DSSP file (Angstrom, degrees, kcal/mol; ACC not computed):
  #  RESIDUE AA STRUCTURE BP1 BP2  ACC     N-H-->O    O-->H-N    N-H-->O    O-->H-N    TCO  KAPPA ALPHA  PHI   PSI    X-CA   Y-CA   Z-CA
    1    1 A M              0   0    0      0, 0.0     6,-0.2     0, 0.0     2,-0.1   0.000 360.0 360.0 360.0 139.3  116.5  112.8   94.0
    2    2 A S    >   -     0   0    0      4,-1.9     3,-1.7     1,-0.1   102,-0.2  -0.335 360.0 -95.9 -95.4 176.9  115.3  110.6   91.2
    3    3 A R  T 3  S+     0   0    0    100,-0.9   101,-0.2     1,-0.3    -1,-0.1   0.800 126.9  55.2 -60.7 -28.4  116.0  110.7   87.4
    4    4 A S  T 3  S-     0   0    0     99,-0.8    -1,-0.3    96,-0.1   100,-0.1   0.516 119.1-112.0 -83.9  -4.3  112.7  112.7   87.1
    5    5 A G  S <  S+     0   0    0     -3,-1.7     2,-0.4     1,-0.3    -2,-0.1   0.538  70.3 143.1  85.1   6.4  113.9  115.3   89.6
    6    6 A V        -     0   0    0     94,-0.1    -4,-1.9    97,-0.1    -1,-0.3  -0.660  35.9-153.3 -84.5 134.1  111.4  114.2   92.2
    7    7 A A  E     -a   38   0A   0     30,-2.7    32,-2.7    -2,-0.4     2,-0.6  -0.628  17.6-114.3-102.3 163.0  112.5  114.2   95.8
    8    8 A V  E     -a   39   0A   0     30,-0.2    32,-0.1    -2,-0.2     2,-0.1  -0.877  33.0-126.4 -98.1 123.4  111.2  112.2   98.8
    9    9 A A    >>  -     0   0    0     30,-2.2     4,-1.1    -2,-0.6     3,-1.1  -0.367  14.9-123.1 -67.2 145.5  109.5  114.3  101.4
   10   10 A D  H 3> S+     0   0    0      1,-0.3     4,-2.5     2,-0.2     3,-0.3   0.864 111.8  61.9 -55.5 -37.8  110.8  113.9  105.0
   11   11 A E  H 3> S+     0   0    0      1,-0.2     4,-2.4     2,-0.2    -1,-0.3   0.817  98.2  57.4 -61.0 -29.9  107.3  112.9  106.1
   12   12 A S  H <> S+     0   0    0     -3,-1.1     4,-1.9    27,-0.3    -1,-0.2   0.909 109.3  43.6 -67.0 -41.8  107.5  109.9  103.8
   13   13 A L  H  X S+     0   0    0     -4,-1.1     4,-2.5    -3,-0.3    -2,-0.2   0.889 113.2  52.0 -69.9 -39.5  110.6  108.7  105.6
   14   14 A T  H  X S+     0   0    0     -4,-2.5     4,-2.1     2,-0.2    -2,-0.2   0.931 110.5  47.7 -61.9 -46.2  109.2  109.4  109.0
   15   15 A A  H  X S+     0   0    0     -4,-2.4     4,-1.9     2,-0.2    -1,-0.2   0.902 111.4  51.3 -62.9 -40.9  106.0  107.5  108.3
   16   16 A F  H  X S+     0   0    0     -4,-1.9     4,-3.1     1,-0.2     5,-0.2   0.929 110.3  48.1 -63.0 -44.7  108.0  104.5  106.9
   17   17 A N  H  X>S+     0   0    0     -4,-2.5     4,-2.8     1,-0.2     5,-1.1   0.861 108.5  54.9 -65.1 -34.3  110.2  104.4  110.0
   18   18 A D  H  <5S+     0   0    0     -4,-2.1     6,-2.7     3,-0.2     7,-0.2   0.872 113.0  43.1 -64.1 -36.1  107.0  104.6  112.2
   19   19 A L  H  X5S+     0   0    0     -4,-1.9     4,-0.6     4,-0.2    -2,-0.2   0.935 121.2  39.6 -71.6 -47.3  105.7  101.5  110.3
   20   20 A K  H  <5S+     0   0    0     -4,-3.1    -2,-0.2    -5,-0.2    -3,-0.2   0.946 131.8  19.9 -71.7 -49.9  109.0   99.6  110.4
   21   21 A L  T  <5S+     0   0    0     -4,-2.8    -3,-0.2    -5,-0.2    -2,-0.1   0.866 134.0  34.2 -92.0 -40.1  110.3  100.4  113.8
   22   22 A G  T  4<S-     0   0    0     -5,-1.1    -3,-0.2    -4,-0.2    -4,-0.1   0.546  87.7-138.1 -95.5  -7.1  107.3  101.5  115.8
   23   23 A K     <  +     0   0    0     -4,-0.6    -4,-0.2    -6,-0.3    -3,-0.1   0.858  56.5 143.0  50.0  35.9  104.7   99.2  114.1
   24   24 A K        +     0   0    0     -6,-2.7     2,-0.3    -9,-0.1    -5,-0.2   0.803  60.4  32.2 -76.6 -30.1  102.5  102.3  114.2
   25   25 A Y        -     0   0    0     -7,-0.2    21,-0.3   -10,-0.2     3,-0.1  -0.864  57.3-152.0-125.3 158.8  100.9  101.6  110.8
   26   26 A K  S    S-     0   0    0     19,-3.6    42,-2.9     1,-0.4     2,-0.3   0.761  85.2  -0.1 -93.2 -37.2  100.0   98.5  108.8
   27   27 A F  E     -BC  45  67A   0     18,-1.8    18,-2.1    40,-0.2     2,-0.4  -0.992  56.7-153.1-151.4 160.7  100.4  100.3  105.5
   28   28 A I  E     -BC  44  66A   0     38,-2.4    38,-2.2    -2,-0.3     2,-0.5  -0.999   9.2-152.4-133.2 134.5  101.2  103.7  103.9
   29   29 A I  E     -BC  43  65A   0     14,-3.0    13,-3.0    -2,-0.4    14,-1.7  -0.939  17.1-167.1-106.1 127.5  100.1  105.0  100.5
   30   30 A F  E     +BC  41  64A   0     34,-3.3    34,-2.2    -2,-0.5     2,-0.3  -0.843  10.5 169.5-111.8 150.3  102.4  107.4   98.8
   31   31 A S  E     -B   40   0A   0      9,-2.4     9,-3.0    -2,-0.3     2,-0.3  -0.941  39.0 -91.8-146.8 171.3  101.8  109.7   95.9
   32   32 A L  E     -B   39   0A   0     -2,-0.3     7,-0.2     7,-0.2    69,-0.0  -0.642  46.6-112.7 -81.8 144.4  103.4  112.6   94.0
   33   33 A N    >   -     0   0    0      5,-2.6     3,-2.0    -2,-0.3    -1,-0.1  -0.188  39.0 -92.0 -69.0 172.9  102.4  116.0   95.2
   34   34 A D  T 3  S+     0   0    0      1,-0.3    -1,-0.1     2,-0.1    -2,-0.1   0.819 128.3  49.0 -60.4 -32.7  100.3  118.2   92.9
   35   35 A S  T 3  S-     0   0    0      3,-0.0    -1,-0.3     1,-0.0    -2,-0.1   0.431 108.0-126.2 -87.7   2.8  103.4  119.9   91.4
   36   36 A K  S <  S+     0   0    0     -3,-2.0    -2,-0.1     2,-0.2     3,-0.1   0.832  80.8 110.6  58.8  36.2  105.0  116.4   90.8
   37   37 A T  S    S+     0   0    0      1,-0.2   -30,-2.7   -31,-0.1     2,-0.3   0.569  71.8  35.3-112.3 -14.7  108.2  117.5   92.7
   38   38 A E  E     -a    7   0A   0    -32,-0.2    -5,-2.6    -5,-0.1     2,-0.7  -0.994  68.0-128.4-145.3 146.1  107.9  115.4   95.8
   39   39 A I  E     +aB   8  32A   0    -32,-2.7   -30,-2.2    -2,-0.3   -27,-0.3  -0.862  42.6 177.9 -93.6 118.9  106.8  112.0   97.0
   40   40 A V  E     - B   0  31A   0     -9,-3.0    -9,-2.4    -2,-0.7     2,-0.5  -0.739  36.0 -94.4-121.4 164.4  104.5  112.5   99.9
   41   41 A V  E     + B   0  30A   0     -2,-0.2   -11,-0.2   -11,-0.2     3,-0.1  -0.687  34.0 178.1 -78.7 123.5  102.3  110.5  102.3
   42   42 A E  E     -     0   0A   0    -13,-3.0     2,-0.3    -2,-0.5   -12,-0.2   0.816  66.6 -11.7 -90.7 -38.0   98.8  110.3  101.0
   43   43 A E  E     - B   0  29A   0    -14,-1.7   -14,-3.0     2,-0.0    -1,-0.4  -0.980  51.8-159.1-162.4 146.0   97.4  108.1  103.7
   44   44 A T  E     - B   0  28A   0     -2,-0.3     2,-0.3   -16,-0.2   -16,-0.2  -0.925  18.3-173.9-123.0 155.4   98.5  105.8  106.6
   45   45 A S  E     - B   0  27A   0    -18,-2.1   -19,-3.6    -2,-0.3   -18,-1.8  -0.999  32.2-161.6-150.4 149.9   96.4  103.1  108.2
   46   46 A T        +     0   0    0     -2,-0.3     2,-0.3   -21,-0.3    -1,-0.1   0.325  55.8 126.9-105.4   2.1   96.4  100.6  111.0
   47   47 A N        -     0   0    0      1,-0.2    -2,-0.1   -20,-0.1     6,-0.1  -0.455  45.5-162.2 -65.4 123.3   93.8   98.5  109.4
   48   48 A T        +     0   0    0     -2,-0.3     2,-0.6     4,-0.1    -1,-0.2   0.459  56.9 108.7 -89.0  -0.6   95.1   94.9  109.3
   49   49 A D    >>  -     0   0    0      1,-0.2     4,-1.3     2,-0.0     3,-0.7  -0.677  60.2-152.8 -80.3 117.2   92.6   93.7  106.6
   50   50 A Y  H 3> S+     0   0    0     -2,-0.6     4,-2.3     1,-0.3     5,-0.2   0.849  95.1  58.4 -60.0 -35.0   94.5   93.2  103.3
   51   51 A D  H 3> S+     0   0    0      1,-0.2     4,-2.0     2,-0.2    -1,-0.3   0.850 100.2  56.9 -63.7 -33.3   91.4   94.0  101.3
   52   52 A A  H <> S+     0   0    0     -3,-0.7     4,-0.5     2,-0.2    -1,-0.2   0.877 107.4  49.4 -64.3 -36.4   91.2   97.4  103.0
   53   53 A F  H >< S+     0   0    0     -4,-1.3     3,-1.5     1,-0.2     4,-0.3   0.941 109.3  50.8 -64.8 -47.9   94.7   98.1  101.7
   54   54 A L  H >< S+     0   0    0     -4,-2.3     3,-1.6     1,-0.3    -2,-0.2   0.843 101.7  62.1 -60.7 -33.5   93.7   97.0   98.1
   55   55 A E  H 3< S+     0   0    0     -4,-2.0    -1,-0.3     1,-0.3    -2,-0.2   0.729  96.1  61.2 -64.6 -20.5   90.7   99.3   98.2
   56   56 A K  T << S+     0   0    0     -3,-1.5    -1,-0.3    -4,-0.5    -2,-0.2   0.574  83.0  90.4 -82.6  -9.8   93.1  102.2   98.6
   57   57 A L  S <  S-     0   0    0     -3,-1.6     5,-0.1    -4,-0.3    67,-0.0  -0.787  79.4-136.8 -89.6 111.8   94.7  101.4   95.2
   58   58 A P        -     0   0    0      0, 0.0     3,-0.4     0, 0.0    -2,-0.1  -0.303   6.9-129.6 -72.9 152.6   92.8  103.4   92.6
   59   59 A E  S    S+     0   0    0      1,-0.2    33,-0.4    33,-0.1    34,-0.1   0.796 103.8  26.6 -68.6 -29.2   91.8  101.9   89.3
   60   60 A N  S    S+     0   0    0     32,-0.1     2,-0.4    31,-0.1    -1,-0.2   0.213 108.2  76.0-123.7  15.0   93.1  104.7   87.2
   61   61 A E  S    S-     0   0    0     -3,-0.4     2,-0.2    32,-0.2    32,-0.1  -0.963  70.0-123.2-132.2 146.4   95.9  106.3   89.2
   62   62 A C        +     0   0    0     -2,-0.4     2,-0.3    27,-0.2    27,-0.2  -0.586  36.7 164.0 -82.6 148.2   99.5  105.4   90.0
   63   63 A K  E     - D   0  88A   0     25,-2.2    25,-2.9    -2,-0.2     2,-0.3  -0.962  30.8-134.8-150.7 163.6  100.6  105.1   93.7
   64   64 A Y  E     -CD  30  87A   0    -34,-2.2   -34,-3.3    -2,-0.3     2,-0.3  -0.902  29.3-179.3-113.8 154.3  103.4  103.7   95.8
   65   65 A A  E     -CD  29  86A   0     21,-2.1    21,-3.5    -2,-0.3     2,-0.4  -0.996  22.4-153.4-151.4 154.2  102.7  101.8   98.9
   66   66 A V  E     -CD  28  85A   0    -38,-2.2   -38,-2.4    -2,-0.3     2,-0.4  -0.999  18.2-173.2-127.1 133.5  104.4  100.0  101.7
   67   67 A Y  E     -CD  27  84A   0     17,-2.4    17,-2.8    -2,-0.4     2,-1.3  -0.992  26.7-136.2-131.5 132.2  102.6   97.2  103.6
   68   68 A D  E     - D   0  83A   0    -42,-2.9     2,-0.6    -2,-0.4    15,-0.2  -0.734  33.7-158.7 -85.8  94.4  103.7   95.3  106.7
   69   69 A F  E     - D   0  82A   0     13,-2.7    13,-2.9    -2,-1.3     2,-0.4  -0.665  10.1-170.7 -88.3 116.6  102.8   91.8  105.3
   70   70 A E  E     + D   0  81A   0     -2,-0.6     2,-0.3    11,-0.2    11,-0.2  -0.882  12.3 164.0-109.5 137.0  102.3   89.2  108.0
   71   71 A Y  E     - D   0  80A   0      9,-2.5     9,-2.9    -2,-0.4     2,-0.3  -0.989  36.8-107.2-150.7 157.1  101.9   85.5  107.2
   72   72 A E  E     - D   0  79A   0     -2,-0.3     2,-0.3     7,-0.2     7,-0.2  -0.630  29.7-147.8 -82.3 138.7  102.0   82.1  108.8
   73   73 A I  E  >> - D   0  78A   0      5,-3.1     5,-0.5    -2,-0.3     4,-0.5  -0.833  25.2-102.0-106.4 153.8  104.9   79.9  108.1
   74   74 A G  T >45S+     0   0    0     68,-0.6     3,-1.0    -2,-0.3    -1,-0.1   0.005  94.1  46.0 -67.2 171.6  104.6   76.1  107.9
   75   75 A G  T 345S-     0   0    0      1,-0.2    -1,-0.2     2,-0.1    -2,-0.0   0.696 123.0 -74.9  71.2  20.8  105.6   73.6  110.5
   76   76 A G  T 345S+     0   0    0     -3,-0.4    -1,-0.2     1,-0.1    -2,-0.2   0.756  92.9 136.9  66.1  24.1  104.0   75.5  113.4
   77   77 A E  T <<5 -     0   0    0     -3,-1.0     2,-0.2    -4,-0.5    -3,-0.1   0.459  57.7-131.8 -84.4   0.4  106.8   78.0  113.4
   78   78 A G  E   < -D   73   0A   0     -5,-0.5    -5,-3.1     2,-0.0     2,-0.3  -0.543  42.3 -22.2  92.6-153.1  104.4   80.9  113.8
   79   79 A K  E     -D   72   0A   0     -7,-0.2     2,-0.3    -2,-0.2    -7,-0.2  -0.702  44.6-162.4-105.4 150.7  104.2   84.2  111.9
   80   80 A R  E     -D   71   0A   0     -9,-2.9    -9,-2.5    -2,-0.3     2,-0.4  -0.895   7.8-151.3-121.7 157.3  106.6   86.2  109.9
   81   81 A S  E     +D   70   0A   0     -2,-0.3     2,-0.4   -11,-0.2   -11,-0.2  -0.998  13.9 179.1-132.4 130.1  106.4   89.8  108.9
   82   82 A K  E     -D   69   0A   0    -13,-2.9   -13,-2.7    -2,-0.4     2,-0.6  -0.989  27.2-129.2-130.2 139.0  107.9   91.3  105.8
   83   83 A I  E     -D   68   0A   0     31,-0.4    33,-2.8    -2,-0.4    34,-1.4  -0.787  29.1-162.6 -88.2 124.4  107.8   94.9  104.6
   84   84 A V  E     -De  67 117A   0    -17,-2.8   -17,-2.4    -2,-0.6     2,-0.5  -0.910   9.2-149.4-114.0 132.7  106.6   95.0  101.0
   85   85 A F  E     -De  66 118A   0     32,-3.0    34,-3.0    -2,-0.4     2,-0.4  -0.880  15.9-161.3-100.8 127.6  107.1   97.9   98.6
   86   86 A F  E     -De  65 119A   0    -21,-3.5   -21,-2.1    -2,-0.5     2,-0.6  -0.914  15.1-164.0-111.8 133.6  104.4   98.3   95.9
   87   87 A T  E     -De  64 120A   0     32,-2.7    34,-3.0    -2,-0.4     2,-0.7  -0.966  17.5-163.0-108.1 111.3  104.6  100.2   92.7
   88   88 A W  E     +De  63 121A   0    -25,-2.9   -25,-2.2    -2,-0.6    34,-0.2  -0.860  24.5 154.9-101.6 113.5  101.0  100.5   91.6
   89   89 A S        -     0   0    0     32,-3.2   -27,-0.2    -2,-0.7    -1,-0.0  -0.653  26.6-158.2-139.2  76.9  100.7  101.5   87.9
   90   90 A P    >   -     0   0    0      0, 0.0     3,-2.1     0, 0.0    33,-0.2  -0.201  25.8-120.1 -63.1 148.9   97.4  100.3   86.5
   91   91 A D  T 3  S+     0   0    0     31,-1.5    32,-0.1     1,-0.3   -31,-0.1   0.786 113.0  57.5 -55.9 -28.5   97.2   99.9   82.7
   92   92 A T  T 3  S+     0   0    0    -33,-0.4    -1,-0.3    30,-0.3   -32,-0.1   0.486  82.4 107.0 -86.2  -2.7   94.3  102.4   82.7
   93   93 A A  S <  S-     0   0    0     -3,-2.1   -32,-0.2     1,-0.1   -33,-0.0  -0.396  86.9 -86.0 -72.0 153.9   96.4  105.2   84.3
   94   94 A P     >  -     0   0    0      0, 0.0     4,-2.2     0, 0.0     5,-0.2  -0.325  34.4-124.7 -60.3 142.0   97.5  108.1   82.1
   95   95 A I  H  > S+     0   0    0      1,-0.2     4,-2.3     2,-0.2     5,-0.2   0.896 109.8  53.8 -54.9 -45.0  100.8  107.4   80.2
   96   96 A R  H  > S+     0   0    0      1,-0.2     4,-2.4     2,-0.2    -1,-0.2   0.910 108.3  49.4 -60.1 -43.0  102.5  110.5   81.6
   97   97 A A  H  > S+     0   0    0      1,-0.2     4,-2.7     2,-0.2     5,-0.2   0.916 110.0  51.3 -62.2 -43.0  101.7  109.5   85.2
   98   98 A K  H  X S+     0   0    0     -4,-2.2     4,-2.3     1,-0.2    -1,-0.2   0.888 110.4  49.5 -62.4 -38.1  103.1  106.1   84.6
   99   99 A M  H  X S+     0   0    0     -4,-2.3     4,-2.3     2,-0.2    -2,-0.2   0.932 112.5  46.0 -66.5 -45.6  106.3  107.5   83.2
  100  100 A V  H  X S+     0   0    0     -4,-2.4     4,-1.2     1,-0.2    -2,-0.2   0.917 114.6  47.6 -65.1 -43.1  106.8  109.9   86.1
  101  101 A Y  H  X S+     0   0    0     -4,-2.7     4,-1.2     1,-0.2    -1,-0.2   0.904 112.0  50.5 -64.9 -40.3  106.0  107.2   88.7
  102  102 A A  H  < S+     0   0    0     -4,-2.3     4,-0.4    -5,-0.2     3,-0.3   0.913 114.2  43.2 -64.2 -42.2  108.4  104.8   87.0
  103  103 A S  H  < S+     0   0    0     -4,-2.3  -100,-0.9     1,-0.2   -99,-0.8   0.647 116.9  47.6 -80.8 -13.2  111.3  107.3   86.8
  104  104 A S  H >X S+     0   0    0     -4,-1.2     4,-1.1    -3,-0.2     3,-0.7   0.592  87.7  87.2 -98.0 -14.0  110.7  108.5   90.4
  105  105 A K  H 3X S+     0   0    0     -4,-1.2     4,-3.0    -3,-0.3     3,-0.3   0.873  80.3  59.4 -56.6 -44.0  110.4  105.1   92.0
  106  106 A D  H 3> S+     0   0    0     -4,-0.4     4,-2.7     1,-0.2     5,-0.3   0.844  99.2  57.3 -59.7 -35.8  114.1  104.6   92.7
  107  107 A A  H <> S+     0   0    0     -3,-0.7     4,-1.1     2,-0.2    -1,-0.2   0.938 114.7  37.2 -61.1 -46.1  114.4  107.7   94.9
  108  108 A L  H  X S+     0   0    0     -4,-1.1     4,-1.1    -3,-0.3     3,-0.2   0.929 116.5  52.2 -70.5 -45.4  111.7  106.4   97.2
  109  109 A R  H >< S+     0   0    0     -4,-3.0     3,-0.5     1,-0.2    -2,-0.2   0.892 109.9  48.5 -61.1 -41.0  112.8  102.8   97.1
  110  110 A R  H 3< S+     0   0    0     -4,-2.7    -1,-0.2    -5,-0.2    -2,-0.2   0.808 108.7  55.1 -68.3 -29.2  116.4  103.6   97.9
  111  111 A A  H 3< S+     0   0    0     -4,-1.1     2,-1.1    -5,-0.3    -1,-0.2   0.697  92.8  78.0 -77.1 -18.9  115.3  105.8  100.8
  112  112 A L    X<  -     0   0    0     -4,-1.1     3,-0.8    -3,-0.5     2,-0.4  -0.746  67.9-168.1 -98.3  93.0  113.3  103.0  102.5
  113  113 A N  T 3   +     0   0    0     -2,-1.1    -3,-0.1     1,-0.2    -2,-0.0  -0.641  67.0  38.3 -81.9 132.6  115.8  100.7  104.2
  114  114 A G  T 3  S+     0   0    0     -2,-0.4   -31,-0.4     1,-0.3     2,-0.4   0.528  70.1 144.5 108.4   8.4  114.4   97.4  105.4
  115  115 A V    <   -     0   0    0     -3,-0.8    -1,-0.3    -6,-0.2   -31,-0.2  -0.684  28.8-168.6 -80.7 130.6  112.0   96.5  102.5
  116  116 A A        +     0   0    0    -33,-2.8     2,-0.3    -2,-0.4   -32,-0.2   0.812  64.3  18.0 -89.9 -33.7  112.0   92.7  101.9
  117  117 A S  E     -e   84   0A   0    -34,-1.4   -32,-3.0     2,-0.0     2,-0.4  -0.976  59.0-144.8-142.6 151.8  110.1   92.5   98.6
  118  118 A D  E     -e   85   0A   0     -2,-0.3     2,-0.5   -34,-0.2   -32,-0.2  -0.969  15.2-169.3-116.5 132.1  109.1   94.7   95.7
  119  119 A I  E     -e   86   0A   0    -34,-3.0   -32,-2.7    -2,-0.4     2,-0.6  -0.986   7.6-159.3-123.0 126.3  105.8   94.1   93.9
  120  120 A Q  E     -e   87   0A   0     -2,-0.5     2,-0.5   -34,-0.2   -32,-0.2  -0.922  17.0-168.8-101.9 120.6  105.0   95.8   90.6
  121  121 A G  E     +e   88   0A   0    -34,-3.0   -32,-3.2    -2,-0.6     3,-0.1  -0.942  29.9 159.1-118.2 127.9  101.2   95.9   90.1
  122  122 A T  S    S+     0   0    0     -2,-0.5   -31,-1.5     1,-0.3     2,-0.3   0.510  80.3  14.9-114.0 -15.0   99.4   96.8   86.9
  123  123 A D  S >  S-     0   0    0    -33,-0.2     3,-1.4   -32,-0.1     4,-0.5  -0.959  87.4 -98.7-150.4 169.1   96.2   95.1   87.8
  124  124 A F  G >  S+     0   0    0     -2,-0.3     3,-0.8     1,-0.3     4,-0.4   0.734 114.6  66.2 -67.3 -22.4   94.7   93.6   91.0
  125  125 A S  G >  S+     0   0    0      1,-0.2     3,-0.6     2,-0.2    -1,-0.3   0.838  98.6  55.3 -65.9 -29.3   95.7   90.0   90.2
  126  126 A E  G <  S+     0   0    0     -3,-1.4    -1,-0.2     1,-0.2    -2,-0.2   0.636 114.4  38.4 -78.3 -14.2   99.3   91.1   90.6
  127  127 A V  G <  S+     0   0    0     -3,-0.8    -1,-0.2    -4,-0.5    -2,-0.2   0.233  85.1 132.4-118.1  11.2   98.8   92.5   94.1
  128  128 A A    <>  -     0   0    0     -3,-0.6     4,-2.4    -4,-0.4     3,-0.3  -0.271  70.0-111.2 -61.8 151.3   96.3   89.8   95.3
  129  129 A Y  H  > S+     0   0    0      1,-0.2     4,-3.0     2,-0.2     5,-0.2   0.902 116.9  48.6 -52.0 -48.9   97.1   88.4   98.8
  130  130 A D  H  > S+     0   0    0      1,-0.2     4,-2.1     2,-0.2    -1,-0.2   0.858 110.4  51.5 -64.8 -35.3   98.1   84.9   97.5
  131  131 A T  H  > S+     0   0    0     -3,-0.3     4,-1.7     2,-0.2    -1,-0.2   0.929 114.4  42.7 -65.0 -46.0  100.4   86.4   94.8
  132  132 A V  H  X S+     0   0    0     -4,-2.4     4,-2.8     2,-0.2     5,-0.3   0.903 111.8  54.9 -67.9 -41.8  102.2   88.6   97.3
  133  133 A L  H  X S+     0   0    0     -4,-3.0     4,-2.6    -5,-0.3     5,-0.3   0.914 107.1  50.9 -56.9 -44.0  102.3   85.7   99.8
  134  134 A E  H  X S+     0   0    0     -4,-2.1     4,-1.5    -5,-0.2    -1,-0.2   0.907 112.3  47.1 -61.3 -41.9  104.0   83.5   97.2
  135  135 A R  H  X S+     0   0    0     -4,-1.7     4,-1.2     2,-0.2    -2,-0.2   0.929 116.4  41.3 -66.7 -46.4  106.6   86.2   96.5
  136  136 A V  H  X S+     0   0    0     -4,-2.8     4,-0.6     1,-0.2    -2,-0.2   0.873 116.2  47.9 -74.1 -35.7  107.5   87.0  100.2
  137  137 A S  H  <>S+     0   0    0     -4,-2.6     5,-1.4    -5,-0.3     4,-0.5   0.800 104.7  60.6 -76.9 -26.0  107.5   83.4  101.4
  138  138 A K  H ><5S+     0   0    0     -4,-1.5     3,-1.0    -5,-0.3    -1,-0.2   0.912 105.5  47.9 -63.2 -42.3  109.7   82.3   98.5
  139  139 A G  H 3<5S+     0   0    0     -4,-1.2    -1,-0.2     1,-0.2    -2,-0.2   0.667 105.0  61.2 -72.5 -16.0  112.5   84.6   99.6
  140  140 A A  T 3<5S-     0   0    0     -4,-0.6    -1,-0.2    -3,-0.3    -2,-0.2   0.542 101.5-127.1 -90.4  -6.8  112.2   83.5  103.2
  141  141 A G  T < 5S+     0   0    0     -3,-1.0    -3,-0.1    -4,-0.5    -2,-0.1   0.812  70.0 130.3  66.2  28.5  113.1   79.9  102.6
  142  142 A S      <       0   0    0     -5,-1.4   -68,-0.6     1,-0.2    -4,-0.1   0.211 360.0 360.0-102.9  16.1  109.9   78.9  104.4
  143  143 A H              0   0    0     -6,-0.2    -1,-0.2    -5,-0.2    -5,-0.1   0.444 360.0 360.0 -91.9 360.0  108.5   76.5  101.8
């Protein structure tokens, strides 16, 4: 339970584990339910196109997301995969929504074991592929 009193729905944890352990999904979009009492799965996808993921982030609404971010590492060492947690809170979203999402984030984030990086996005430049790549690869010591 978060400071805002919002709980994480069981389906949210199940979907995350399916992404992490079963590689069943490429990304998951989470949102608050209509009564703002629970964080639920809004959508799951197997689409590996990063732009398809970005298209799911609305211009005027807050969301949480988890993305299985795959990237090449230098020196011919192949690919790495990192699970990235996104807090999407665009500047144009209603203030109240931004407040509830900000105060509810910790409940979901703490429940998701195995996330490698956190990205806070207020506009699309902050969640662009190259921006995220820089963040995840920096922590991996692969530069």
